[in-house]
C-alpha positions in Angstrom: -55.2 -22.8 -31.2 -53.7 -25.5 -29.1 -52.1 -25.1 -25.7 -49.0 -26.6 -27.4 -48.4 -23.1 -28.7 -47.8 -21.8 -25.1 -44.1 -21.1 -24.6 -42.6 -21.5 -21.1 -40.1 -18.8 -20.0 -37.2 -19.8 -17.9 -33.4 -20.5 -17.7 -34.1 -24.2 -18.0 -36.2 -23.9 -21.2 -33.6 -22.9 -23.8 -29.8 -22.8 -24.3 -28.1 -19.7 -22.9 -26.0 -17.3 -24.9 -23.1 -15.6 -23.0 -21.4 -12.5 -24.3 -19.9 -9.1 -23.6 -21.1 -5.9 -25.0 -19.1 -4.6 -27.9 -15.7 -3.2 -26.6 -16.6 0.4 -27.6 -19.7 0.2 -25.4 -17.9 -1.0 -22.2 -17.3 2.0 -19.9 -16.1 0.1 -16.8 -15.6 -3.4 -15.4 -16.4 -6.6 -17.1 -20.2 -6.5 -17.7 -20.5 -10.1 -18.9 -24.1 -11.1 -19.8 -26.1 -14.2 -20.3 -29.3 -14.4 -22.2 -32.1 -17.1 -22.3 -34.3 -15.8 -25.1 -37.4 -18.0 -24.8 -40.0 -16.6 -27.1 -40.4 -14.6 -30.4 -43.7 -13.8 -32.1 -44.1 -15.0 -35.7 -43.2 -11.5 -37.1 -40.2 -11.2 -34.7 -41.5 -8.0 -33.2 -42.3 -9.3 -29.7 -40.1 -11.4 -27.5 -39.4 -12.5 -23.9 -36.8 -14.2 -21.8 -34.3 -14.0 -18.9 -31.2 -11.8 -18.9 -28.3 -12.0 -16.4 -25.5 -9.4 -16.0 -22.3 -9.2 -14.0 -20.9 -5.9 -12.4 -19.8 -3.3 -14.8 -21.1 -0.4 -16.9 -21.9 -0.3 -20.6 -23.6 2.1 -23.0 -27.1 1.3 -24.2 -29.3 2.5 -27.1 -32.8 1.1 -26.9 -34.5 0.5 -30.3 -37.1 -1.6 -28.6 -39.7 -1.1 -25.9 -38.8 -3.2 -22.9 -40.6 -4.1 -19.7 -38.4 -5.7 -17.0 -38.9 -7.4 -13.7 -35.7 -7.5 -11.7 -35.5 -10.9 -10.1 -32.2 -10.3 -8.3 -29.5 -7.7 -7.9 -29.1 -4.0 -8.2 -28.6 -1.8 -11.3 -28.4 1.9 -12.1 -29.6 3.3 -15.4 -28.2 6.7 -16.3 -29.5 8.9 -19.2 -27.2 11.0 -21.4 -27.9 14.1 -19.3 -26.5 12.3 -16.1 -29.9 11.6 -14.4 -29.9 8.2 -12.7 -32.5 5.7 -11.6 -31.5 2.9 -9.2 -33.4 -0.4 -9.6 -33.5 -3.2 -7.1 -34.7 -6.8 -6.8 -38.5 -6.8 -7.1 -38.7 -3.6 -9.2 -40.7 -3.8 -12.4 -40.0 -1.0 -14.9 -40.3 -0.1 -18.6 -37.6 1.4 -20.8 -38.9 3.2 -23.9 -37.5 2.9 -27.3 -35.1 5.8 -28.0 -33.5 5.7 -24.5 -29.8 6.2 -24.6 -27.3 6.2 -21.7 -25.5 3.6 -19.5 -26.5 0.5 -17.7 -24.5 -0.2 -14.6 -24.8 -3.6 -12.9 -23.9 -2.9 -9.2 -24.6 -6.4 -8.0 -25.0 -9.5 -10.2 -28.5 -9.1 -11.6 -31.1 -11.2 -13.3 -34.3 -9.9 -15.0 -37.3 -11.2 -16.8 -37.8 -9.1 -19.9 -40.5 -8.6 -22.5 -39.6 -6.6 -25.6 -41.5 -5.1 -28.5 -39.5 -3.9 -31.6 -41.5 -1.7 -34.0 
């Protein structure tokens, strides 16, 4: 296989997509988000890119496995039982498929993500 098949990951590599979570998922603030999705496997089960979020809280329901590296900012992830985990610039973490709760962007954040959808 040729090196031409290697995909570069970065905000300057693809067009961005800006959006808000669905209105019924927004809990607080204006959690505007921008996505630079740079890679998908042939079978569409594996992908990678950059995500950026603005302050606010929205509900999440993960159907995919996701590994993240927080490039900047601060976020708090809360499960449905009220347990929280604060994540800061430089943290690398994995969120398992099936996780439900809220994602709160405290300070504008940017993460590198890799996802696997079964």
